[in-house]
C-alpha positions in Angstrom: 101.5 128.4 81.8 100.9 125.0 83.5 103.0 122.3 81.9 102.1 118.5 81.9 104.1 116.2 84.1 106.0 114.9 81.1 107.2 118.3 80.3 108.0 119.2 84.0 110.2 116.0 84.2 112.3 117.4 81.3 112.3 121.1 82.2 112.3 121.5 85.9 115.4 122.0 88.0 117.5 123.5 85.2 119.6 126.7 85.4 118.2 129.8 83.9 118.0 129.8 80.2 120.6 132.5 79.6 123.4 132.8 77.0 126.3 130.6 77.6 124.6 129.1 80.6 124.9 125.3 80.9 121.8 123.3 80.3 122.3 121.2 83.3 123.2 121.9 86.9 126.7 120.7 87.4 127.9 118.3 90.2 128.9 120.6 93.1 131.8 118.6 94.9 132.3 120.7 98.0 132.0 120.3 101.8 132.5 124.1 102.5 131.1 127.3 101.2 132.5 130.8 101.6 130.4 132.8 104.0 128.6 135.9 102.9 127.9 138.8 105.2 129.4 136.9 108.1 127.4 133.9 107.3 124.2 135.4 108.7 122.3 136.3 105.6 119.1 134.4 105.0 119.7 131.7 102.3 123.4 131.5 103.1 124.6 127.9 102.0 126.6 127.6 105.2 128.0 124.0 105.1 127.9 120.9 102.8 125.6 119.0 105.2 123.0 121.6 105.0 122.4 121.9 101.3 124.1 121.5 97.8 123.1 123.1 94.4 123.0 119.6 92.8 120.7 118.3 95.6 118.4 121.5 95.1 118.1 120.9 91.3 116.7 117.4 91.9 114.5 118.7 94.7 113.1 121.4 92.5 112.2 119.0 89.8 110.7 116.3 92.0 108.8 119.1 94.0 107.3 120.4 90.8 106.1 116.9 89.8 104.6 116.1 93.2 103.2 119.7 93.8 105.3 120.4 96.9 108.7 121.1 98.3 111.1 118.1 98.2 114.1 117.1 100.3 116.6 114.6 99.0 117.9 112.0 101.4 120.8 109.5 101.4 118.3 106.6 101.0 114.7 105.7 101.0 115.0 104.5 104.5 116.4 107.8 105.6 113.4 109.5 104.2 111.0 107.1 105.9 113.0 107.5 109.1 112.6 111.3 108.9 109.0 111.1 108.4 108.4 108.9 111.3 110.5 111.2 113.4 107.6 113.8 113.0 105.6 111.8 115.6 105.1 113.4 118.9 107.0 112.3 122.0 105.8 109.3 123.9 104.4 106.0 122.4 101.7 107.4 119.9 99.7 104.9 117.8 100.6 104.6 114.1 98.2 103.0 111.6 100.0 101.4 108.7 99.5 98.6 106.0 100.4 95.1 107.1 101.8 94.6 103.6 104.0 97.8 103.4 107.6 97.8 102.3 109.4 95.4 104.7 112.1 98.0 105.6 109.3 100.3 106.7 107.7 97.4 108.8 111.1 96.6 110.3 111.8 100.2 111.4 108.3 100.5 112.9 108.8 97.3 114.8 112.3 98.5 116.0 110.7 101.7 117.3 107.9 99.8 118.8 110.3 97.6 120.6 112.0 100.6 122.1 108.6 102.0 123.2 108.6 104.9 120.8 105.3 104.1 118.9 102.5 101.5 118.8 101.7 100.0 115.4 98.3 99.1 114.3 98.5 97.0 111.2 95.6 97.1 108.7 94.6 96.0 105.3 94.9 99.4 103.6 92.5 98.5 100.8 89.8 98.0 103.4 88.7 101.6 104.0 86.4 100.7 106.8 89.0 98.7 108.7 91.5 101.7 108.5 88.9 104.1 109.6 88.0 102.0 112.5 91.7 101.8 113.5 92.3 105.6 113.4 90.9 106.9 116.6 93.7 107.9 119.0 96.4 107.5 116.3 98.9 110.2 115.6 99.9 109.1 112.2 98.4 107.2 109.2 101.1 105.7 106.9 99.7 105.0 103.4 101.4 102.8 100.8 99.4 102.3 97.6 99.9 100.1 95.8 101.4 98.0 98.6 104.6 96.1 98.2 104.3 93.3 97.1 100.6 92.6 97.3 99.6 95.6 95.2 96.5 96.5 97.3 95.3 100.0 96.5 94.1 102.5 99.0 91.2 105.0 98.8 93.6 108.0 99.6 91.0 110.8 99.7 88.7 108.9 102.0 91.5 107.9 104.3 92.9 111.4 104.4 89.4 112.7 105.3 89.1 110.1 108.2 92.7 110.9 109.5 92.0 114.6 109.5 88.8 113.9 111.7 91.0 112.4 114.4 93.9 114.8 114.0 96.3 112.3 112.5 99.2 113.2 110.3 99.2 111.4 106.9 102.3 110.1 105.1 102.2 108.2 101.7 104.8 106.2 100.1 104.5 107.0 96.4 107.4 104.9 95.2 105.4 102.4 93.1 102.9 104.8 91.4 105.4 107.8 91.1 104.0 111.3 90.7 103.1 110.5 87.2 100.3 108.1 88.2 99.2 109.7 91.5 99.9 112.8 93.4 99.0 112.2 97.1 99.6 115.8 98.2 96.7 116.9 96.0 94.5 114.5 98.0 95.5 116.1 101.3 98.5 113.9 102.3 101.0 115.8 104.5 104.2 114.1 103.4 105.0 111.9 100.4 108.1 109.7 100.6 110.0 108.0 97.8 112.8 105.5 97.3 114.5 107.5 94.6 116.6 104.5 94.0 113.7 102.9 92.2 111.6 104.5 89.4 112.7 108.2 89.8 116.4 107.5 89.2 115.5 104.5 87.2 118.8 102.8 86.3 119.8 100.8 89.3 122.9 102.9 90.0 122.1 105.1 93.0 120.7 104.8 96.5 118.6 107.8 97.4 115.3 108.8 99.0 113.0 111.9 99.2 110.3 113.5 101.1 107.9 116.0 99.7 105.6 118.3 101.5 103.5 121.5 101.0 103.8 122.5 104.7 106.6 124.8 105.4 106.8 123.8 109.0 106.9 120.1 108.2 109.6 120.8 105.6 111.7 122.8 108.1 111.4 119.7 110.5 112.5 117.2 107.9 115.3 119.4 106.8 116.6 119.7 110.5 116.2 115.8 111.0 118.3 115.3 107.7 120.9 117.8 108.8 121.3 116.6 112.5 121.2 112.8 111.6 123.5 113.1 108.7 121.0 111.5 106.3 122.5 113.5 103.3 122.8 112.4 99.7 126.0 112.7 97.6 126.1 115.2 94.9 127.1 112.6 92.3 124.1 110.5 93.2 121.8 113.5 93.0 123.1 114.3 89.5 122.4 110.8 88.3 119.0 110.8 89.7 118.0 114.0 88.1 119.3 112.7 84.8 117.2 109.6 85.3 114.2 111.6 86.2 114.3 113.3 82.7 113.1 110.1 81.1 110.6 109.1 83.8 107.6 109.6 81.6 109.0 107.5 78.8 110.1 104.8 81.1 106.8 104.6 83.0 104.7 104.5 79.8 106.8 101.7 78.3 107.2 99.6 81.3 103.5 100.2 82.3 102.4 98.9 78.9 104.7 95.9 79.2 103.3 95.2 82.6 99.7 95.4 81.6 100.4 93.0 78.6 102.3 90.5 80.8 99.5 90.5 83.4 97.0 89.7 80.8 99.0 86.8 79.5 100.0 85.5 82.9 96.2 85.5 83.9 95.7 82.8 81.2 98.8 80.6 81.9 98.1 77.3 83.7 101.3 77.7 85.8 99.9 80.8 87.5 97.4 80.5 90.3 96.8 84.2 90.7 97.9 87.5 89.2 98.0 90.7 91.3 97.9 93.8 89.0 96.0 97.0 90.0 95.7 98.1 86.4 98.4 100.6 86.5 102.2 100.9 87.1 104.9 98.5 86.3 104.8 95.9 89.1 103.0 92.6 88.7 102.9 90.0 91.4 102.0 86.4 90.5 101.4 83.3 92.6 103.1 80.4 90.9 101.4 77.0 90.8 103.4 74.4 92.7 104.3 76.5 95.8 107.6 78.1 96.9 109.9 75.6 95.1 108.1 76.2 91.9 108.5 80.0 92.3 112.1 79.6 93.1 112.7 77.7 89.9 111.2 80.3 87.9 113.4 83.0 89.6 116.6 80.9 89.0 115.5 79.8 85.5 115.0 83.1 83.7 117.9 84.5 81.7 116.7 87.8 80.5 114.9 88.8 83.7 117.3 89.7 86.5 116.9 87.8 89.9 117.3 90.7 92.3 115.6 92.3 95.3 115.2 95.9 94.0 112.9 97.2 91.4 112.1 100.3 89.2 115.0 100.0 86.8 115.0 99.9 83.0 115.7 96.3 83.3 113.0 93.7 84.3 113.6 91.9 87.6 111.9 89.5 89.9 112.1 87.7 93.2 110.2 85.5 95.6 109.5 87.9 98.4 109.1 85.3 101.2 112.7 84.4 100.8 113.5 87.3 103.0 113.0 86.6 106.8 111.4 90.0 107.4 108.6 89.7 104.8 105.1 89.4 106.5 103.8 85.7 106.7 100.6 86.8 105.1 102.5 87.2 101.7 102.1 83.9 100.0 105.2 81.6 99.8 104.7 81.2 96.1 104.5 84.9 95.2 106.9 86.4 92.7 107.1 90.2 92.4 107.9 91.1 88.8 109.3 94.7 88.2 108.6 95.0 84.5 111.3 97.0 82.6 111.3 98.6 79.1 112.7 95.7 77.1 110.7 94.2 74.2 107.6 92.5 75.7 107.8 89.5 73.5 111.3 88.8 74.6 110.2 89.2 78.3 107.2 86.8 77.8 109.3 84.2 76.0 111.9 84.1 78.8 109.3 84.1 81.6 106.8 81.7 80.2 109.5 79.2 79.4 110.2 78.9 83.1 106.6 78.7 84.4 105.4 75.3 85.5 103.0 73.5 83.2 100.7 71.4 85.3 99.0 68.3 83.8 
């Protein structure tokens, strides 16, 4: 029987339903496993840097949601780095959004400065421009919606174009989550997540993940994780899996809140522009009055949290250009809102009270 994503989020990654069996996979706190058959049997756990039953439970659940095989990493950046490490030797070209997550952009620039790759920045929502940039590229990096501009890519069309030139395709699915889109079903090779955000959902862990349907790519990602030490902690994996159980409820509530706030913000005189793709829980707004006015909103709210992360049950916001590494094409007055699961009227009252009221 095929279950819905809401059911998979609750049921996947659990122990067998047997008498006296625990409902949840326990936290396995060990660095060492006793060897079986001299430690050479296929599937032997081997050593704590290779695998852990608590990691595997989360990987099973996320893999079921994304439709592939998942690997948990110590951070989202670790998963991103492992995916970029799939590139061939030399200085291959990489096509990626100019408004991607700034950690991704910073890592790509660092690799470019060391002669490891050649970035080609594009507006990922402009399918024609992306296709034009693809010839000779070894990798297409898709982020949709983009962070923080919320541009949406035509994933099937871009995958088709990338296949035509022999490029690998990686998609960052952090914002949408597998509940709103499943890039592997559209032919993407690897999906990455900052598990820290929506998947874990409670702002209490730092984790990342990569998911693929390709066994050879899975093996390469696992080798990278093992050799580079980009491993998660078992307690963090346990907390992330517990958070994943409520992902459908959190996405439903926060998404409804985001849609309503986007509607109200579009009619507020203190807002010049609302960026909202029509789904998900992130809304970006450009505040009338420039950077100073946006900063006053960020410092003036009381219920909203002024913080740099996103995807928790609590609502947070920040002016992205306060970070030196943010692309200069991101407006100075842009606030990225990560909408949580609070009462929408409380959120609106707090936010609207701080917005400027131009005469």
